[in-house]
N, C-alpha and C positions, 0 to 999 in steps of 0.2 A: 624262438621257441618253437620247437616240435608240435605239430598238432596231435592231439591223440587220435589212433585210427579207428574206425567206425565199420564196421560188419551190418549191412541193410540185409534183411529176411524178407521175402515176401512168401505168401500161403504155403504156410507150414502144414495145415490139413491133417494135424493128429499124427505128424509123422515121429515121434521122440525120439527112434534111434538115430533116424537120421539128423536131426537138429541137435543131440548130443553128439553126434561125430563131429557135426560141420564146426560147433562149437570148439571142441577138443583141437579143433588145428589152429586155431588163431590165436596172437599172441595174449597174455595175460596182459590187462587193463586195455583190451579194443571196448571201445563202447558197443554193445548189442543193440539194436532195432530191429522189431519185428514191425511190418506193415500190415497186419492182420490176418485173419482166416487162421485160426489157430487151432479150429475145430472142423471136424466132420472129413468123410472122405477117408483118414487113417485110423489104425486100429485104436489111437491112446491118446484120443481129444483129449480127456480129465485130464490126463498127466502131462500133455504141454503145457495147458492154462495153471497147474500147479505149477512146473519147472520154471515158466517163465514169473508166475509169481514170487517166487522161492530166490531165483536167481537175478531178481532186480532187471529184467530184461525191459528195455522201454518198447511199450507194444501201443500202436495206433490201429484204430478200429478197422475191421474189414466189413465186407458185407455179410458174413456169414454168422459172425458176429452181433449185428444188426438184426441179421435176422431171431437169433437166440432171443435178444431183448425184445423182439416183438413179440416172440412164440409165447413167452414169461409172461405177458400182460392176461392172457388165461390161460391159465396152465390147467380146469378140466377140458378145456378143448384144445392141445397142444396138440392134440395129434391130427388136428385139420391145417395147420400150422404150414405158412412155405417152407418153414425151416426143415418141418418132417422130410417134406417133397425133395429136399435137399441133402441128406445125409444125416437131418436131426434124431431120425426117431432110433438109431445104434446109439447116438452118442446119449442121446437122453436117456435110454436102458442101461447105460453103464453107471447112473449115479445110484449112492445106495440112499440117499435119502434127499429129501425135497428141497432141505437145508443148504445141503452140497450143491446142489443145482444153483438155488436162488445165491449163493455166495459166488457165483462165479458170474452169475447172473449182474449184480454190482460190481465186480471187477470191471465186466463189460463197458456197464453203462458209465464208469469214469475214466472210460479210455479217450483221448483226443483222434481226430480225426487227421491229424496230422501233426510229424513233429520236427523241430526245428535239430538238423544234425550235427550242427554247430560247426558246420565246412562251409566255405565260400570256393564260388568261382569266381574270381578275379574279385570283385567287391560286391556280389551278389552274391545271398545266406540261402543255402541248400533247406530245402523242407521236404518229408518224406512222407508218405500217405500211401492207403491201399493202393492206389490205381496208379498215381506217376509221382514223380518228383517234380515240385513247382520249384521256382525260380521265383523269389517274393517280389522281386520287383522287373519282374519279367512285362513290359508294355504287350504281350500275345497274349495273355494268361487274362481275359475279359473279367473284370471284376476283382481279380484274382483272392487274396485272404476276406477281405472286405465283403464278402459275399457269404463265404464260410462262417464268419464272424457271424451274419446274420441267420444262421440256420439251414443255410441252405447247404446241405454235407453230400447231396446226392451224387455229384459226380465225384469226390473224394472215396468213394464206398462202391461204386457199379462201375 
């Protein structure tokens, strides 16, 4: 049985045109995984998020989505957030309503910190995250996924 091809994309950062061009080049039926950082820096962050939602792109949490979640905890003071210092102000200003923004925040909150790609290297399953690809049974990864399941997400976001 032939294994489904997978495209793993990192750090889209609001570049919708480039994302669409890249996806247009891959064969139909290819699984698409984004390793986070959908937003900030590029001109179309909001549209990139909608594209991923509408096209069932599997997305794992990146540090920029984590900053959005953190900033959204105090919307009256959002201008004083770490996210605003990292491109968030320009993105926030593109939202027409707070409800539209909060819908994306809820999407970000639903994202896993890693995704099993469905591929193996030998007998080892390959896991994609924002910061690197983990080997689930690699003895060189201290505590591996056990530490992630206990809430220690930092190494997979930053």
